[in-house]
mmCIF file as Biopython writes it, N, C-alpha, C and O atoms, coordinates in Angstrom:
data_model
#
loop_
_atom_site.group_PDB
_atom_site.id
_atom_site.type_symbol
_atom_site.label_atom_id
_atom_site.label_alt_id
_atom_site.label_comp_id
_atom_site.label_asym_id
_atom_site.label_entity_id
_atom_site.label_seq_id
_atom_site.pdbx_PDB_ins_code
_atom_site.Cartn_x
_atom_site.Cartn_y
_atom_site.Cartn_z
_atom_site.occupancy
_atom_site.B_iso_or_equiv
_atom_site.auth_seq_id
_atom_site.auth_asym_id
_atom_site.pdbx_PDB_model_num
ATOM 1   N N  . UNK A ? 1  ? 0.851   -1.182 0.000   1.0 0.0 1  A 1 
ATOM 2   C CA . UNK A ? 1  ? 0.000   0.000  0.000   1.0 0.0 1  A 1 
ATOM 3   C C  . UNK A ? 1  ? 0.893   1.240  0.000   1.0 0.0 1  A 1 
ATOM 4   O O  . UNK A ? 1  ? 1.816   1.353  0.807   1.0 0.0 1  A 1 
ATOM 5   N N  . UNK A ? 2  ? 0.613   2.146  -0.895  1.0 0.0 2  A 1 
ATOM 6   C CA . UNK A ? 2  ? 1.393   3.376  -0.946  1.0 0.0 2  A 1 
ATOM 7   C C  . UNK A ? 2  ? 0.840   4.399  0.039   1.0 0.0 2  A 1 
ATOM 8   O O  . UNK A ? 2  ? -0.249  4.225  0.585   1.0 0.0 2  A 1 
ATOM 9   N N  . UNK A ? 3  ? 1.592   5.452  0.256   1.0 0.0 3  A 1 
ATOM 10  C CA . UNK A ? 3  ? 1.150   6.498  1.175   1.0 0.0 3  A 1 
ATOM 11  C C  . UNK A ? 3  ? -0.054  7.248  0.644   1.0 0.0 3  A 1 
ATOM 12  O O  . UNK A ? 3  ? -0.806  7.834  1.422   1.0 0.0 3  A 1 
ATOM 13  N N  . UNK A ? 4  ? -0.258  7.242  -0.696  1.0 0.0 4  A 1 
ATOM 14  C CA . UNK A ? 4  ? -1.397  7.952  -1.265  1.0 0.0 4  A 1 
ATOM 15  C C  . UNK A ? 4  ? -2.709  7.219  -1.020  1.0 0.0 4  A 1 
ATOM 16  O O  . UNK A ? 4  ? -3.782  7.795  -1.199  1.0 0.0 4  A 1 
ATOM 17  N N  . UNK A ? 5  ? -2.636  5.972  -0.617  1.0 0.0 5  A 1 
ATOM 18  C CA . UNK A ? 5  ? -3.833  5.164  -0.414  1.0 0.0 5  A 1 
ATOM 19  C C  . UNK A ? 5  ? -4.230  5.131  1.057   1.0 0.0 5  A 1 
ATOM 20  O O  . UNK A ? 5  ? -4.743  4.122  1.542   1.0 0.0 5  A 1 
ATOM 21  N N  . UNK A ? 6  ? -3.996  6.223  1.762   1.0 0.0 6  A 1 
ATOM 22  C CA . UNK A ? 6  ? -4.320  6.307  3.189   1.0 0.0 6  A 1 
ATOM 23  C C  . UNK A ? 6  ? -5.114  7.577  3.461   1.0 0.0 6  A 1 
ATOM 24  O O  . UNK A ? 6  ? -5.260  8.421  2.576   1.0 0.0 6  A 1 
ATOM 25  N N  . UNK A ? 7  ? -5.611  7.714  4.639   1.0 0.0 7  A 1 
ATOM 26  C CA . UNK A ? 7  ? -6.308  8.928  5.043   1.0 0.0 7  A 1 
ATOM 27  C C  . UNK A ? 7  ? -7.639  9.084  4.344   1.0 0.0 7  A 1 
ATOM 28  O O  . UNK A ? 7  ? -8.421  8.137  4.259   1.0 0.0 7  A 1 
ATOM 29  N N  . UNK A ? 8  ? -7.899  10.291 3.838   1.0 0.0 8  A 1 
ATOM 30  C CA . UNK A ? 8  ? -9.202  10.584 3.251   1.0 0.0 8  A 1 
ATOM 31  C C  . UNK A ? 8  ? -9.398  9.864  1.923   1.0 0.0 8  A 1 
ATOM 32  O O  . UNK A ? 8  ? -10.533 9.618  1.515   1.0 0.0 8  A 1 
ATOM 33  N N  . UNK A ? 9  ? -8.295  9.519  1.237   1.0 0.0 9  A 1 
ATOM 34  C CA . UNK A ? 9  ? -8.371  8.812  -0.044  1.0 0.0 9  A 1 
ATOM 35  C C  . UNK A ? 9  ? -8.212  7.317  0.194   1.0 0.0 9  A 1 
ATOM 36  O O  . UNK A ? 9  ? -7.423  6.662  -0.487  1.0 0.0 9  A 1 
ATOM 37  N N  . UNK A ? 10 ? -8.943  6.777  1.142   1.0 0.0 10 A 1 
ATOM 38  C CA . UNK A ? 10 ? -8.778  5.394  1.549   1.0 0.0 10 A 1 
ATOM 39  C C  . UNK A ? 10 ? -9.729  4.486  0.770   1.0 0.0 10 A 1 
ATOM 40  O O  . UNK A ? 10 ? -10.722 4.004  1.313   1.0 0.0 10 A 1 
ATOM 41  N N  . UNK A ? 11 ? -9.418  4.260  -0.500  1.0 0.0 11 A 1 
ATOM 42  C CA . UNK A ? 11 ? -10.158 3.300  -1.294  1.0 0.0 11 A 1 
ATOM 43  C C  . UNK A ? 11 ? -9.221  2.718  -2.336  1.0 0.0 11 A 1 
ATOM 44  O O  . UNK A ? 11 ? -8.177  3.295  -2.641  1.0 0.0 11 A 1 
ATOM 45  N N  . UNK A ? 12 ? -9.596  1.589  -2.868  1.0 0.0 12 A 1 
ATOM 46  C CA . UNK A ? 12 ? -8.730  0.898  -3.827  1.0 0.0 12 A 1 
ATOM 47  C C  . UNK A ? 12 ? -8.567  1.751  -5.082  1.0 0.0 12 A 1 
ATOM 48  O O  . UNK A ? 12 ? -9.553  2.229  -5.643  1.0 0.0 12 A 1 
ATOM 49  N N  . UNK A ? 13 ? -7.351  1.937  -5.513  1.0 0.0 13 A 1 
ATOM 50  C CA . UNK A ? 13 ? -7.075  2.725  -6.704  1.0 0.0 13 A 1 
ATOM 51  C C  . UNK A ? 13 ? -6.939  4.209  -6.441  1.0 0.0 13 A 1 
ATOM 52  O O  . UNK A ? 13 ? -6.944  5.001  -7.384  1.0 0.0 13 A 1 
ATOM 53  N N  . UNK A ? 14 ? -6.820  4.603  -5.202  1.0 0.0 14 A 1 
ATOM 54  C CA . UNK A ? 14 ? -6.716  6.033  -4.881  1.0 0.0 14 A 1 
ATOM 55  C C  . UNK A ? 14 ? -5.418  6.636  -5.384  1.0 0.0 14 A 1 
ATOM 56  O O  . UNK A ? 14 ? -5.328  7.850  -5.571  1.0 0.0 14 A 1 
ATOM 57  N N  . UNK A ? 15 ? -4.406  5.798  -5.604  1.0 0.0 15 A 1 
ATOM 58  C CA . UNK A ? 15 ? -3.129  6.314  -6.073  1.0 0.0 15 A 1 
ATOM 59  C C  . UNK A ? 15 ? -2.951  6.135  -7.578  1.0 0.0 15 A 1 
ATOM 60  O O  . UNK A ? 15 ? -1.838  6.257  -8.090  1.0 0.0 15 A 1 
ATOM 61  N N  . UNK A ? 16 ? -4.042  5.844  -8.289  1.0 0.0 16 A 1 
ATOM 62  C CA . UNK A ? 16 ? -3.939  5.696  -9.736  1.0 0.0 16 A 1 
ATOM 63  C C  . UNK A ? 16 ? -3.855  7.068  -10.401 1.0 0.0 16 A 1 
ATOM 64  O O  . UNK A ? 16 ? -4.341  8.063  -9.862  1.0 0.0 16 A 1 
ATOM 65  N N  . UNK A ? 17 ? -3.241  7.107  -11.561 1.0 0.0 17 A 1 
ATOM 66  C CA . UNK A ? 17 ? -3.002  8.378  -12.248 1.0 0.0 17 A 1 
ATOM 67  C C  . UNK A ? 17 ? -4.289  9.140  -12.571 1.0 0.0 17 A 1 
ATOM 68  O O  . UNK A ? 17 ? -4.321  10.351 -12.354 1.0 0.0 17 A 1 
ATOM 69  N N  . UNK A ? 18 ? -5.345  8.507  -13.073 1.0 0.0 18 A 1 
ATOM 70  C CA . UNK A ? 18 ? -6.572  9.276  -13.358 1.0 0.0 18 A 1 
ATOM 71  C C  . UNK A ? 18 ? -7.186  9.938  -12.117 1.0 0.0 18 A 1 
ATOM 72  O O  . UNK A ? 18 ? -7.668  11.069 -12.190 1.0 0.0 18 A 1 
ATOM 73  N N  . UNK A ? 19 ? -7.168  9.247  -11.004 1.0 0.0 19 A 1 
ATOM 74  C CA . UNK A ? 19 ? -7.748  9.802  -9.776  1.0 0.0 19 A 1 
ATOM 75  C C  . UNK A ? 19 ? -6.905  10.967 -9.273  1.0 0.0 19 A 1 
ATOM 76  O O  . UNK A ? 19 ? -7.445  11.994 -8.863  1.0 0.0 19 A 1 
ATOM 77  N N  . UNK A ? 20 ? -5.591  10.812 -9.304  1.0 0.0 20 A 1 
ATOM 78  C CA . UNK A ? 20 ? -4.704  11.888 -8.860  1.0 0.0 20 A 1 
ATOM 79  C C  . UNK A ? 20 ? -4.832  13.095 -9.785  1.0 0.0 20 A 1 
ATOM 80  O O  . UNK A ? 20 ? -4.870  14.233 -9.317  1.0 0.0 20 A 1 
ATOM 81  N N  . UNK A ? 21 ? -4.899  12.852 -11.104 1.0 0.0 21 A 1 
ATOM 82  C CA . UNK A ? 21 ? -5.039  13.950 -12.068 1.0 0.0 21 A 1 
ATOM 83  C C  . UNK A ? 21 ? -6.374  14.667 -11.877 1.0 0.0 21 A 1 
ATOM 84  O O  . UNK A ? 21 ? -6.418  15.897 -11.898 1.0 0.0 21 A 1 
ATOM 85  N N  . UNK A ? 22 ? -7.452  13.925 -11.694 1.0 0.0 22 A 1 
ATOM 86  C CA . UNK A ? 22 ? -8.765  14.536 -11.493 1.0 0.0 22 A 1 
ATOM 87  C C  . UNK A ? 22 ? -8.791  15.366 -10.218 1.0 0.0 22 A 1 
ATOM 88  O O  . UNK A ? 22 ? -9.342  16.467 -10.205 1.0 0.0 22 A 1 
ATOM 89  N N  . UNK A ? 23 ? -8.206  14.854 -9.159  1.0 0.0 23 A 1 
ATOM 90  C CA . UNK A ? 23 ? -8.159  15.603 -7.900  1.0 0.0 23 A 1 
ATOM 91  C C  . UNK A ? 23 ? -7.355  16.890 -8.070  1.0 0.0 23 A 1 
ATOM 92  O O  . UNK A ? 23 ? -7.748  17.947 -7.576  1.0 0.0 23 A 1 
ATOM 93  N N  . UNK A ? 24 ? -6.243  16.793 -8.763  1.0 0.0 24 A 1 
ATOM 94  C CA . UNK A ? 24 ? -5.430  17.977 -8.996  1.0 0.0 24 A 1 
ATOM 95  C C  . UNK A ? 24 ? -6.146  19.023 -9.821  1.0 0.0 24 A 1 
ATOM 96  O O  . UNK A ? 24 ? -6.071  20.215 -9.525  1.0 0.0 24 A 1 
ATOM 97  N N  . UNK A ? 25 ? -6.844  18.577 -10.860 1.0 0.0 25 A 1 
ATOM 98  C CA . UNK A ? 25 ? -7.598  19.512 -11.704 1.0 0.0 25 A 1 
ATOM 99  C C  . UNK A ? 25 ? -8.706  20.188 -10.904 1.0 0.0 25 A 1 
ATOM 100 O O  . UNK A ? 25 ? -8.924  21.393 -11.036 1.0 0.0 25 A 1 
ATOM 101 N N  . UNK A ? 26 ? -9.398  19.424 -10.085 1.0 0.0 26 A 1 
ATOM 102 C CA . UNK A ? 26 ? -10.465 20.001 -9.262  1.0 0.0 26 A 1 
ATOM 103 C C  . UNK A ? 26 ? -9.909  21.031 -8.279  1.0 0.0 26 A 1 
ATOM 104 O O  . UNK A ? 26 ? -10.490 22.102 -8.104  1.0 0.0 26 A 1 
ATOM 105 N N  . UNK A ? 27 ? -8.802  20.712 -7.646  1.0 0.0 27 A 1 
ATOM 106 C CA . UNK A ? 27 ? -8.221  21.629 -6.669  1.0 0.0 27 A 1 
ATOM 107 C C  . UNK A ? 27 ? -7.709  22.897 -7.342  1.0 0.0 27 A 1 
ATOM 108 O O  . UNK A ? 27 ? -7.977  24.001 -6.868  1.0 0.0 27 A 1 
ATOM 109 N N  . UNK A ? 28 ? -6.967  22.746 -8.457  1.0 0.0 28 A 1 
ATOM 110 C CA . UNK A ? 28 ? -6.444  23.914 -9.165  1.0 0.0 28 A 1 
ATOM 111 C C  . UNK A ? 28 ? -7.573  24.750 -9.766  1.0 0.0 28 A 1 
ATOM 112 O O  . UNK A ? 28 ? -7.482  25.977 -9.795  1.0 0.0 28 A 1 
ATOM 113 N N  . UNK A ? 29 ? -8.625  24.106 -10.241 1.0 0.0 29 A 1 
ATOM 114 C CA . UNK A ? 29 ? -9.773  24.834 -10.765 1.0 0.0 29 A 1 
ATOM 115 C C  . UNK A ? 29 ? -10.475 25.644 -9.687  1.0 0.0 29 A 1 
ATOM 116 O O  . UNK A ? 29 ? -10.887 26.781 -9.919  1.0 0.0 29 A 1 
ATOM 117 N N  . UNK A ? 30 ? -10.607 25.056 -8.514  1.0 0.0 30 A 1 
ATOM 118 C CA . UNK A ? 30 ? -11.243 25.772 -7.405  1.0 0.0 30 A 1 
ATOM 119 C C  . UNK A ? 30 ? -10.401 26.970 -6.973  1.0 0.0 30 A 1 
ATOM 120 O O  . UNK A ? 30 ? -10.938 28.037 -6.676  1.0 0.0 30 A 1 
ATOM 121 N N  . UNK A ? 31 ? -9.087  26.792 -6.938  1.0 0.0 31 A 1 
ATOM 122 C CA . UNK A ? 31 ? -8.202  27.899 -6.577  1.0 0.0 31 A 1 
ATOM 123 C C  . UNK A ? 31 ? -8.292  29.011 -7.611  1.0 0.0 31 A 1 
ATOM 124 O O  . UNK A ? 31 ? -8.373  30.187 -7.258  1.0 0.0 31 A 1 
ATOM 125 N N  . UNK A ? 32 ? -8.277  28.637 -8.896  1.0 0.0 32 A 1 
ATOM 126 C CA . UNK A ? 32 ? -8.381  29.638 -9.963  1.0 0.0 32 A 1 
ATOM 127 C C  . UNK A ? 32 ? -9.714  30.373 -9.887  1.0 0.0 32 A 1 
ATOM 128 O O  . UNK A ? 32 ? -9.762  31.590 -10.061 1.0 0.0 32 A 1 
ATOM 129 N N  . UNK A ? 33 ? -10.798 29.642 -9.629  1.0 0.0 33 A 1 
ATOM 130 C CA . UNK A ? 33 ? -12.110 30.273 -9.499  1.0 0.0 33 A 1 
ATOM 131 C C  . UNK A ? 33 ? -12.126 31.276 -8.351  1.0 0.0 33 A 1 
ATOM 132 O O  . UNK A ? 33 ? -12.660 32.376 -8.493  1.0 0.0 33 A 1 
ATOM 133 N N  . UNK A ? 34 ? -11.547 30.903 -7.221  1.0 0.0 34 A 1 
ATOM 134 C CA . UNK A ? 34 ? -11.534 31.804 -6.072  1.0 0.0 34 A 1 
ATOM 135 C C  . UNK A ? 34 ? -10.696 33.050 -6.342  1.0 0.0 34 A 1 
ATOM 136 O O  . UNK A ? 34 ? -11.056 34.144 -5.907  1.0 0.0 34 A 1 
ATOM 137 N N  . UNK A ? 35 ? -9.587  32.894 -7.053  1.0 0.0 35 A 1 
ATOM 138 C CA . UNK A ? 35 ? -8.757  34.054 -7.380  1.0 0.0 35 A 1 
ATOM 139 C C  . UNK A ? 35 ? -9.511  34.995 -8.312  1.0 0.0 35 A 1 
ATOM 140 O O  . UNK A ? 35 ? -9.522  36.206 -8.093  1.0 0.0 35 A 1 
ATOM 141 N N  . UNK A ? 36 ? -10.142 34.448 -9.348  1.0 0.0 36 A 1 
ATOM 142 C CA . UNK A ? 36 ? -10.906 35.278 -10.286 1.0 0.0 36 A 1 
ATOM 143 C C  . UNK A ? 36 ? -12.063 35.961 -9.567  1.0 0.0 36 A 1 
ATOM 144 O O  . UNK A ? 36 ? -12.312 37.148 -9.777  1.0 0.0 36 A 1 
ATOM 145 N N  . UNK A ? 37 ? -12.769 35.220 -8.724  1.0 0.0 37 A 1 
ATOM 146 C CA . UNK A ? 37 ? -13.892 35.789 -7.995  1.0 0.0 37 A 1 
ATOM 147 C C  . UNK A ? 37 ? -13.425 36.910 -7.057  1.0 0.0 37 A 1 
ATOM 148 O O  . UNK A ? 37 ? -14.080 37.947 -6.949  1.0 0.0 37 A 1 
ATOM 149 N N  . UNK A ? 38 ? -12.291 36.694 -6.382  1.0 0.0 38 A 1 
ATOM 150 C CA . UNK A ? 38 ? -11.776 37.715 -5.466  1.0 0.0 38 A 1 
ATOM 151 C C  . UNK A ? 38 ? -11.363 38.973 -6.223  1.0 0.0 38 A 1 
ATOM 152 O O  . UNK A ? 38 ? -11.620 40.085 -5.763  1.0 0.0 38 A 1 
ATOM 153 N N  . UNK A ? 39 ? -10.725 38.806 -7.378  1.0 0.0 39 A 1 
ATOM 154 C CA . UNK A ? 39 ? -10.320 39.968 -8.170  1.0 0.0 39 A 1 
ATOM 155 C C  . UNK A ? 39 ? -11.532 40.731 -8.687  1.0 0.0 39 A 1 
ATOM 156 O O  . UNK A ? 39 ? -11.528 41.962 -8.700  1.0 0.0 39 A 1 
ATOM 157 N N  . UNK A ? 40 ? -12.562 40.020 -9.109  1.0 0.0 40 A 1 
ATOM 158 C CA . UNK A ? 40 ? -13.762 40.685 -9.587  1.0 0.0 40 A 1 
ATOM 159 C C  . UNK A ? 40 ? -14.510 41.390 -8.454  1.0 0.0 40 A 1 
ATOM 160 O O  . UNK A ? 40 ? -15.143 42.424 -8.667  1.0 0.0 40 A 1 
ATOM 161 N N  . UNK A ? 41 ? -14.434 40.829 -7.263  1.0 0.0 41 A 1 
ATOM 162 C CA . UNK A ? 41 ? -15.104 41.456 -6.131  1.0 0.0 41 A 1 
ATOM 163 C C  . UNK A ? 41 ? -14.337 42.679 -5.633  1.0 0.0 41 A 1 
ATOM 164 O O  . UNK A ? 41 ? -14.942 43.676 -5.241  1.0 0.0 41 A 1 
ATOM 165 N N  . UNK A ? 42 ? -13.021 42.603 -5.649  1.0 0.0 42 A 1 
ATOM 166 C CA . UNK A ? 42 ? -12.206 43.686 -5.133  1.0 0.0 42 A 1 
ATOM 167 C C  . UNK A ? 42 ? -12.100 44.842 -6.119  1.0 0.0 42 A 1 
ATOM 168 O O  . UNK A ? 42 ? -12.083 46.008 -5.726  1.0 0.0 42 A 1 
ATOM 169 N N  . UNK A ? 43 ? -12.030 44.509 -7.391  1.0 0.0 43 A 1 
ATOM 170 C CA . UNK A ? 43 ? -11.885 45.517 -8.433  1.0 0.0 43 A 1 
ATOM 171 C C  . UNK A ? 43 ? -13.024 45.351 -9.428  1.0 0.0 43 A 1 
ATOM 172 O O  . UNK A ? 43 ? -13.446 44.232 -9.723  1.0 0.0 43 A 1 
ATOM 173 N N  . UNK A ? 44 ? -13.510 46.454 -9.935  1.0 0.0 44 A 1 
ATOM 174 C CA . UNK A ? 44 ? -14.618 46.394 -10.900 1.0 0.0 44 A 1 
ATOM 175 C C  . UNK A ? 44 ? -14.080 45.984 -12.267 1.0 0.0 44 A 1 
ATOM 176 O O  . UNK A ? 44 ? -14.008 46.796 -13.190 1.0 0.0 44 A 1 
ATOM 177 N N  . UNK A ? 45 ? -13.707 44.723 -12.381 1.0 0.0 45 A 1 
ATOM 178 C CA . UNK A ? 45 ? -13.165 44.178 -13.635 1.0 0.0 45 A 1 
ATOM 179 C C  . UNK A ? 45 ? -14.289 43.506 -14.392 1.0 0.0 45 A 1 
ATOM 180 O O  . UNK A ? 45 ? -15.053 42.734 -13.812 1.0 0.0 45 A 1 
ATOM 181 N N  . UNK A ? 46 ? -14.397 43.781 -15.649 1.0 0.0 46 A 1 
ATOM 182 C CA . UNK A ? 46 ? -15.421 43.138 -16.480 1.0 0.0 46 A 1 
ATOM 183 C C  . UNK A ? 46 ? -16.743 43.809 -16.295 1.0 0.0 46 A 1 
ATOM 184 O O  . UNK A ? 46 ? -17.730 43.408 -16.912 1.0 0.0 46 A 1 
#
């Protein structure tokens, strides 16, 4: 068992490339959304 298959990602195949890539895309997308939202809220952009 690898270290990626522990904790909150405790299911079979949690350390597979598609799951890791999907998680990364979701996290980076959420961060990008929050940055864009914060900039639009702070400055009258768009």
